[in-house]
N, C-alpha and C positions, 0 to 999 in steps of 0.2 A: 504494500500500500504506500509506503513512503521510503525515501532515501535519506540517510543521515546527512545532515548539513550542520555545521557549527552554529551558524546564525540563522535565526528566523525572526527577522526584524522588518523586512520589506516584503509585504505579502500582497499578492494579487489574487482576489477571489472572483472567479468567473463561473458561469454555469451554462447548461444546455439551453435554458429558456427562462423567460420571466416566470415567476412562481416557483422556481426550484429552491428558493430559500437563501439566496446570496446575502441579502441584507441582514437577516436574522443571524445567519452563521457568522458573518463578519463582525456584527455587533458583539456576539458572544465571545468570539475570538479576541476582539479588542479588550473586552473585560478581563479575560483570562490572562492575556499577555500585558495588559495595561499599555496598549498602543492605540493611538488615535485612529479612528476609522473615517474614511472619506467615501462618500457615496457618489458615484458618477452621475446618477440621476439628479442629485442636488446641484451639481456643477453645470449640467447640460440644460436643465429646464429652468427658465425664468418665469416670473409671475404670469399667470394666465396661459401657461403651457406654451410659451414662446421659446423657440430653440436658440441656444447660444450659437455664435458663429464657430466654425471649426477652429479658427485661429484662437479665439477666446477660450474654447474648451481645451485645446492643446496647452495653452499657456498656464491655465489653472493646474493641469496635471503636472506640467514641468516644474512648477513651484513645489508641489507636494513631494515629488520624487527626489528633490534635493534634500529633504529632511532625513535625519538619521534613521527614524523608524516610522513606518506607516502601514496601514492596511487600506487598500483601495478595492472597492467592491463595485462590480458592474462589468458588462461586456463591452459594448461600443468598440467594435472591431477596427474601426478606422484609426483608433488611437492605441491599439494594443502595444505597438512597439515602444511607446513612451514608458509604459509600465513594465513590459517584459525586460527591457534593457536594464532597468534598475532593480527589479525584484530579485530576492534570493529564494522566494518560495511562491509557487503558483498552485492554487487549490482550485480544482475543477469539480463542480457539483453536477451530478447527473441523476435525476429521478425520472420515473416514467412520465410520459406525456400527460396521462390522465391526472396525475397528481399535480403537475404544473398548472393545468387548466383549473382544477378544483381550487388550488391555492390562490390563483389570480382572482377567481370569483369570490372566494371567502374574504380575501384582502379588501376587495371592493365593498362587500357587504359590511365589513367591520369598520370601514373608514369613510363611509358616505358623508360628504360634506366636510371632511377633515383633510388636512395636509399631513401626510406621514412624515416622520422625522428624517427619513432617508430620501425625501423628495424635495425638489426646489420650493422655496417659499412661494406661497400664493398659487400652488398647483394642487387644487382640491382633487381628491381621489376620483378617478373616472374609469369607466370600462365601456367599451363598445364592441360591436360585432367584429370589426376589422382587427382589433387587438387579439381577440380570441381566435379568429381565423388565422392570424399570423402565428400564434403559438402552435396551433394545430398543423398548419401546412408547412412550416419551416423546421419543425422539430427534428425530423430525420436528417435533413441536409446539414443542419447546425451541429447535430451530434457527430456526424461523419467528418465535417470540416474541423471541428474542435479536436477530435481524436487524431487526425492527421497533423494538425498544427502542433499538438503536444508531443507527438512522436518525433516530428522534425526538430522541435526545440530540444527534446531530451538527447537526441543524437548529436546536436551541435553544442549544447550548453551543459556539460556534465556537472557544472557547479550549481545548477538550479535544482531546487528541491521541488519536484512535481508530484502532487498528491491528487489522486482521483478518488472521490467518495461517491458511491452509487446507491446509498440507502440512508434512511433516517438513522438507523443503528450505527452505520459507519461514521456519519457526521457526529452523532452524539458521543461515540467512543473516542473519536479524535479530540473533540473538545474536552471531554472528561480527562483525557491524558494531560491536557494543558492545565487543567484546574487542580490536579492532584496536589500540587505544591501548596495551593491556597486552601485546600480542604473545604471547598465550597461546592454544594450540589447545584445542579441546573438541569433544565430539559429544553429540548428544541421545541418551539411552538409551531405546530403545523396548521 
């Protein structure tokens, strides 16, 4: 499941799809390691669901990766290289498509009229058919593309710690291993 690496201080959390649990996992990991977590959605989306320019989005990430320690959560493949270059650890989350869809709907129901902490200010929770369709129709290709990207990265970057977690139990076990030092219980919220 994981390769031993001396430092785990610059962590990139990505996933197969929206709804896989990237934000929750990153937040729990940040608590365990006491490292600040940065959510790409919060950097990308401006009030009223206005998109940041690519330049602005890249600059925000470039400032974060200069820090000594960070956890950056989110996919946004156009800016992977900014994070991959500086990361010592890449964690890829992959759960079944039906769970991702279920969680996206559940997240919407639990946050109607609210802005989640991992989202840009002034972006109240929303869900539409196109977003659900996107999760459903791109799942297999995104999974395939990510597996290839991680295989290539592992072959080229032997110093990167690449961890793939494919179940709630694996995610929970990984986080529990980080929390053992602190003797604090937790559970992944699904």
